[in-house]
N, C-alpha and C positions, 0 to 999 in steps of 0.2 A: 410402483414400480420402484423396488430398492436396490444397492447396491450390491445385496449379498441375493440378490432373487437371479443375476443372471450374471452370475460369477459360478463356474462351475465348480462342484465338492470341492473336486482335488485340489481346487484353487483357492482354497477359506482360507490355507493353511500358513506356515508360515512360508514366505517364497525364495529364501537363501539358496537353493534349488532348480527354481524355475527360469526358463529361458528365455525370452520371447526376443521375437525375431522381427526386426521393424526396422525396415528402408531405409525409415522416413523418419526415425529417434534421433534428432541431432545437437540437439538443446541437452542430453544428461545421458552421464553415462552410459556402458552399459550394464548385463549384469555383473556383479564381484565377483563372482568363479573367472571372468574374464582375467583377473588380475593378480598376480601369484599376494601383492600388498594388500589387497582387502578379505585372502582368506580368515583371516581371524575376525573379522568384522561378522557378528551372529546376527547382527540388525540391530533397529533404535527402540530403546523400550516405550511405549505409552506416555508415560510422564517431559523425559526427553523432543517427544517428540509436539506434545501438547504445550513448552515452552518455546519450542523454536518456531511454530504458528503463531503464538502471542506474539512471541514478538517481533514477527513479521509485520501484524496489524497495527504495534501499539507503537508509533513513531511519532512525527511531529505533526500527526491528525490534531493529536490530542491536545495542543496548547491551544488551536482555534475555535471548538467544543462548544466552551464556554459561552466564546462571541455570538453561534447560533441559541444559543439559549436567550441574548441580549437580541436576535431580532425574531424567532418567533415563540415566546416565551415558556415555561418551562413546564406547562402541561404541554403542548404540543412537542415541544423539541425535544422532550424526552420520548415521547408516543413516537417522532422518528427516529431516534437512536435502537430500540426496539425493531420499530420495519426493516431499519437497514440490516438487522442481525436477521431474519428471521431472512430476508430476500438475500442477503450474502448466502445463507446456509444453503439455498434452493437455488442458488448460480451454480457454487462448486458443487452440489449434489450432481450437476447437472455435467458438470467435467467429467467427474471420476466415473457416472454410469456408462457414458459413450465411449471413455477408453477403456473400462473393462471391455463390451461391447468388438470398439475395434482394436483390442488386446495393445495399445498405445500406452507409454509410459512418459509421456509430455504432453505438456501444453502446445506448445508445436505440436509433435505428431498429433493430436488430433487435430487441431486444426487443415495441418494439413493430408489430414485422412478425409474431413469435412468439403475444403475447399481449394486443393489440389497445392501447387510450387508458393502461389500468391498469396494462397491466406497462411503458413506458415512465415513467409516471408511480414508481411503485413504485423505479425503476430510479434516478433522479434523487435520489429521495430517500435512498436510499442511497449514493448520493456524498455527496451533501453530510454525511450524519450522517458518514462514513468519515472523510473529507478534513476536516469542519473539529475532527471530535476529536483526526485526527493531527498539526494544523498549530497547534492549541495546544498539543498535549504540546512541539512542537519548538521555539515560541516560550518557555517554561515550560523548558525543557532548557537553551534560550539565555541566560535570564535565572540558571537558578541557577546557571550554570557562570560567568558572569562577573559578574555581582550575587553571588552566596552565599544559600543559603537557612538556616532552622530551620525543625527539626525535634523534637518532643519536648524543646525548649527546649534544642536543641544550636542552636547555628551554625555551619554550613561555610561558612568564605569563601570568597567568589568570588575568580577569578583579577585581577581590576580593585583588591579591594578587598586582595587579598595585595600585589600590585604597590606600591601607593598609600596605602594607609590604607581611613578610611573616608568618605567624602565625597556630598555631596548629589549632586552629579553620576557617582559607581558606584553610583548606587541603583539597585536594581529595573528600577521606573518609568520612569525615562528613560534608563536606557541602550537598555529597550525601545523608548521611541519613538524614539533615533537610528538604534537598529536601525530600526524598521518605513522611516521616513524616507528613509536613507540608500539600504536596502538592499531593503527588502524589496518596498517602492510603485515604483522606475524598472522594477526585473525583473519585477513583475507585468502591465508596461504594456506588453508585447513582444505580436503580436497573433498570432504563427507561433511556434510548439511547436521551431520548428528555430531560432530567434533566440537562442533558450535554452543548446545546445549547449556551445559554449566556457566557461560558466561550470558547466554538466554536464560537462564535461571538467574542469574542477577542482575539482566535488564528488567524484569519483571521485576524482582523484589525494589529495585530503585524507582519504576514507576511508582508501588504501592507507598514507597516512601515518601515522594511527592504526593501521591495524596492522601497519605493521613496526615502530613504536618498540614497541607490546603484547611481539610477538616476540621483541625485540630483549632487553628486560626478562625474560619468563618465557625465555630461554637464556643470563644472566647467569646468574641465579638457583638455573635449572639444576645448570650449571659450578658454581656455590659451594657446591651442594648444603642450598639454606637453604626449600626448595621438593621434596616428595612426590612422587610417578606419583600422576595425580586419580583418583578413583575407574571403574571403565570399565564397572560394569551398573548397572542403576538397583536401590536396594533396599530392595524389597517386603517388608513383613514382616505385612502384615493386609490385610486390605481394605480400609482408606482412605486407605493409601500404592497401594496399585492405584489407585485412583479418580484418586489424584493427583496420576500422571502423564498424563491426560488434559487436565489445566490450561496443559502447555504450545501446546495446539493452538489457543489462539486466538495465541499468538505466533507461532506456523510459520508460522497463516496469511497472517498481517498482513506477516512479514516477506514475502512472494512478492506481496504487492496492486499490480498494474498494470495493470490492466487494465482499467482505465477512460479511460485512456493510448494503447491500443495501436491502435485506431484513427483517434485524432489523427498519432501517429507514420505512419501506415500511409496515408495521407490525403497525408500529406507527400513521401514518396519518389520520389524521381527516379524508381525503377525497382521497382514494386509486386511484383516477385516475388521478393525479397530482405527482405519482413516476416518472412518461416521464420527464417531465420538470421542476422538482427539478432533474432528473439526468442532464438534459442538460444544465441547469442555473449553476452547480456546475460543468460543464466540463468546461464550457465556462469564468465563472469566474476561473477557473485555469488556462487552457490554455495561457487565458492573464495574467495571473502571470505569467508561464513559461515563456514565453515567451519573456520579456520585462525582466528579471531576467536574463538569461541564453544573448541577445544582448545587453544589458550593462555592465554586469559583462564579458562578454568576451573582450568589445571596451574600459572599465577600466586598464583589466590586461592582452590583448592579451596570445600571447605565453608561458606567465609567470603566466598562473590561474592553480590551483594549483585542484585537483580530487576535494578537499573541497575548495571550495571558501574561504566559511568563517575565514580558514587559511588564506587567502590571505590579510585581515585585520588585520593581526597581525604589517604588514608594517606600515611606512610612508609614505600617501596618497600626502605631498608633496601639499599641499594646508592649509592654514589657519583652525586652530581645527580642523585638522586631527586625533588625538590622541581623542577629543570626539568623536568623528564619528566614527571613530575603534571601541569605546566604545559603543556607540548607536547602531549598525548595531550587535553584538556579542551579548549585552544584549535582545533586541527586539527577535533575533533568540531563543535564548537558552528561555525567557518566553513564547515563541511559541513551541515550541518544548513539554514545561511543560503541556498545554494546552492541544497538541493533543496526548499526552500520554496516557488520562483515554478514548478516545476514540478507540485507536486502539485497546487496554485492555478488554474492554468491550467483542466485540467477541472471543477473547480469552480464558476468563472465562468461554463463555458459548460452545467452543467447546471442551475446557478440562472438563468439570461437562458431555458431552454427550460421549466424545470418554472413562470417566471413570465408568459412570452411565446413560449408555444410556437405561433402564427401569424405572428409577428414576423418583419422582416429578418434573415439571417444577424447576428450580434453586432461580429463587428467589419468592419461597413460602419454600426455605426448608434455616432460617436462619444460622443456622451451619456449613449446604455444602457450600452454597454463603459466610461466613466467612472463612472458613480454605482453601478452592481453591483461593480467593481476597492473604489472607496471603501468601497463597505456592506461588503462580504465583510471584508476587510484589518482594518475599526474591530471588526465583531462577534469577529474572533479575539482583537483587542490588545486584548480587555475582558475576555476569556474566559480568556486568561492572565493579566490580572490578578488576577481576582476568581476565581479557581477555582485553590487554592493547588496540588492533592495532585488530578492529572488521572487516575495512573497505572489506580486499582481501574476509572475510567469510562474507560481505555483496552483495560482488556483483554474488559470486555463488548460494546463496538466494537467490536475484534475478534473476537468469538463472535456477531456479528451481524448487523451493517452490511457486512463485509468478507467474513467467508465467505459470504455471497451473492452477490456480486459476483467475487468468484472460484472458485467452486465451484457454488453450487446456483442459479446462473441460467443460466451457459453446462451444464450439465446438462439444464436445465428444456428449456431450446431444441431439443438433441437429442434428449429424451424426448417432445418433443409429440405424437407421432403415437400413441404409445402410448392413448391416453384416447379414441383418435376413437369405439371399437366402443361406446360413452355414444349417436352417435347413431341406428344400429341397434336401439335399446329403444324408441325413439321412441311405438312406438302401445301402451307402458304403460301412457302418460300422456296427460289430458286435455291440451283446448289451453291451460289456461291454466299449463302446464306447458312449451309449446313455447320459449320463451324461457330459461327456466332450461339447458331441451339445448342449444338453438344458443349461447347463453352458455358453455356448456362443454365441447362442440365445438372453439368457436374458443379458446378456453384452451387445448386441448387437442391441438394436429396441428401437424404437417409438412408444412408448405406443398409442400416441394419435395421430399420423398420421397430426402434422400440419408448417411441414418444409416443405419449399417451394424451388425449383428448385436453384432457387437463395443464399436463406438460406445455402443450400447445396456448396456452390461454395462459398461465403463467411466464409463457418465454415474449410473449405479443406484450403484456401488458409492463414487460422490464426493457424492452427497447422504446417502446412511445414513450414512457414514463423517464427513461435515459435520455432519450434526443429531444422531447419537449420540453423537460426541465434545463437541461445543460445548455441549451440555443438560446433558454431564456436568460439565464445564470453567464453567460458569456455575454448576451448584447445588455444587461443592468452592466455588471463591471464593469464594461469597455463606454459605457453610457454616462455613467460617473465618474470614471475618467477624464473622458471627453470634458463632462459637466468643470470638472473642478480644476481642469487646467485652462480652461477657459472664462475661468473666475480668476485663477490668479496673474492672468495674464495684464500687464501695466495697459491703461487706456493712455488714447495719444489727447 
């Protein structure tokens, strides 16, 4: 069943005049006609929506994708990128279809409709954990690229330090202050996500610049014969190497997480029937960028590919103008992350406000609450980026927990909720004091709209099993590797 199949004909056109009564919708502003400031907004365009969703998808996760090729090999790695794109499309389709059926206008409202207040709160907490972690990582990468970083006693010079030498004004803290006040804060002040469509288009263009330069360098070195064809299949020699294959799952999951912004983009579309083509166009665009970045990044550095491929561009490329190309790659992607920041920040602010003020008027209509929430979150992210020097291990665990819940477990759970409704039929086995428990479980596991097909349920079960199993193994493998590394580096008596 498609989205269009369940949407009444009268609602399949522009939703500018549509008013949805939804008492649980605390994550998004109400329709535009509730505020005079929105009267001139006629709806977002298809192109603007594609750019905003693509910018949500393409973030720091792209930097780790070449390293997944080192683990999986080119054939299996590229196949997994394509597979995750199809799985992401299916999970977003679940969200949108059940949102149409329940007349909900946000991810949180949908979770509240399916699982009650606690389901909505759990969703909001996952968005906060995921997006705060992602934005801290963005800011750390920007600081590393522009101001440099030190690791294991080795200092890697930043772009500004390489150009002008070491000064107080190109130090990490000062550069992040200027970036926060000059770029992040102004862009975070927009109350509509469609207002970011131009910066989103520029951010996608900068990601393409990064890709074009990487492809060009790889082709030049391939023609000159200085690089060899990388491994096509994973190198599995024992059980440990087999379990290691699952450590790439959090990276692949994080690379496609955009679910928290889908409803925001859908609500602002001039024609609501375009959301499905918007999602598929954005996924196709981002998957193409991911495949090319993974292929040429792994082709360029082979088994020396680092977890963050951007760090590989700190070395001598062995080609003319190599230093200039290194700087172009790093600066273009740092600028891309600066423009991605407000797109990821937008749903973070909405969910924080919904968690703290669930019964208040929409955030867009309260300038005071809007300002305090914005300033508080940006300050928290800035402090995190300055006092958490190494975020990548935490980022992997975030991808295996909050991100996988947002991307796959929650959409699948909404689809499967009716499967457990049979619990209500065994109530006579329990006495009165257990009735609340049974009613609670019945509410948790129900499909109020009865629209899930057998195919949907099979796919949803597959999503949950794959997500839980793969990420448990990934977390265990990462924790075991960290423990083993620490035990090896400990001095012996």
